[in-house]
N, C-alpha and C positions, 0 to 999 in steps of 0.2 A: 407584509414583507414578501417580496418576490422570492420564489423558490429557485435555488441555484441548480442548474443541471450538472450532471457529472462532468461533462466536457468543460463547462465554465469553471468548475471547481478545480479540475486538473490544470487548466490554463493559469489560474491565479496562483496555484501551488508552484508551478514551474517558474513563473515570472518572479515570485518571491525568492525562490532559491537562486535564480540567476542574479538577482540584485545583491545577494549575499556572496556571490562568487563561486557558487557550487555548480559544477557542470550538470545540466539537466536538459532533457528534451521531452516533448510529448509527441505521441502519435495516437491520436484518438479518433478513430473512424467508427468502429463497431466491434462487437465481440467476435466477429469473424476475421478480424484484422490479423496480419502476419506479425504484429508487434504487441507488446504490453501497452497499457494505457500511457505510461511514461517510464523514463529511466533516469537514474542519477548516479553520480560517482560520489560515494560518501564513505568515510572511515575505511578507505582503501578497498572498497568493494563496489562492483558494478551491480546496481540493484534495479531489477525490472519490477515495476510496481503496477498493481491492480487497484483501482479506486472503487469505493462503494459509498453510497449515500445512505447509511443506515439511520433509522430514526426511532422505530418502535419494535422491541423484540417480538411482539406478537405478530407483526407483519413482515419481519425481516428474515425469518428463518430460511425461506426460499432463496433470498439473496446470499446468505452464507453458503448454501449448497452450490449456487452458481459461482460464487467466488472461489470455492475449492476447485471446481472444474476449470475455471480460467487460470488459476495458479498452476494446475497440472499442465495445461496447454502452453503456458509461458515458458516452460522448460525447453520447448522446441521452437520458440519464436525467435525471429531475427532480432538482433540488437541494432539500435540506431545511433547510439553514442559510440564513438571510437575511443578506445583508451588502452593504456599499457597495464591496466589493472588485471591481475590474474584471477582474483577471487570474484565469484559471482554469487548473487543471492536474490531471493524474491522478497517483496514487501507488499504490505497492504496499506493503502492510504484511505483514511476516513476523516470526516470533519471532527474537530475537537469536541463539538457538542454531541457526537455519537459514541463517545468513549464508553459510557455506562451501558448503552445498548450492546455494543460489541462485547464487552466483558461478560454480560449476561448470556449472550449467545455462545461465546467461546467456552464458557464454563459448563455448558450443557454437554460437552464432549468429555470423555474420560481423559484425564491429564496424560496418562501413558500413551494414548492414541495420538494426542496432539504433539507430544515429544517426538514420537516416531515420525509423524508427518513432517514436522518442522525440520528434523534432522535429515531425513531422506530426500526431501525436496528443497533443501536450503532456504526454507522460509524463515528469515532471520528477524524481520522488522514489522512492527505496526507503527505507522507514522500518522500522527495527528496534526491537522492543519487548522488553525483558527482563521477562518475566512476574513473576519473583521479586524483581527489584531495582527495577523501575519505571523503569529507564533507557530513554531514547528517543534514537535516533540517526537523523539524516536524511542520506541519501547522494544526491548529484546523479547523475541518469542522463543519458546512457548510460555515463559513465566510471566510475561507482561511487566518486566522490570524496566524502570525508566533508565535510559542510557544518556541521552543528550537532548538539550533544548537549544534551539536556535532563535 
């Protein structure tokens, strides 16, 4: 099976959302970009999203550290979607198959610290995307409570 790149993954995610009528745009160049990997308007929030292709908790620890740095940088990045939505949030996009890996890595941090991080930086969502099925699941952070399936 061919390994999907992060850019291809984000492109499939955006195309899937657009088919469902959800405003979405990608801007995937590099981690030095002026923009988040992609943006969507969902649940009356403008969400700037960082994507990660996590697969093995033993090898993904550094990716989580990089992800936190990218999320911090996203707070000051330009938005590419224009909207009348007042509320802004950050989100993390991962493949559906990476959910267990993400949970294991997420739970390595103290829950109080994650609550503070999510509240202070408006990190509201973990988004799972099934590349083969097109299924999309939104989880509320920091508790990882399932919110919506598309």
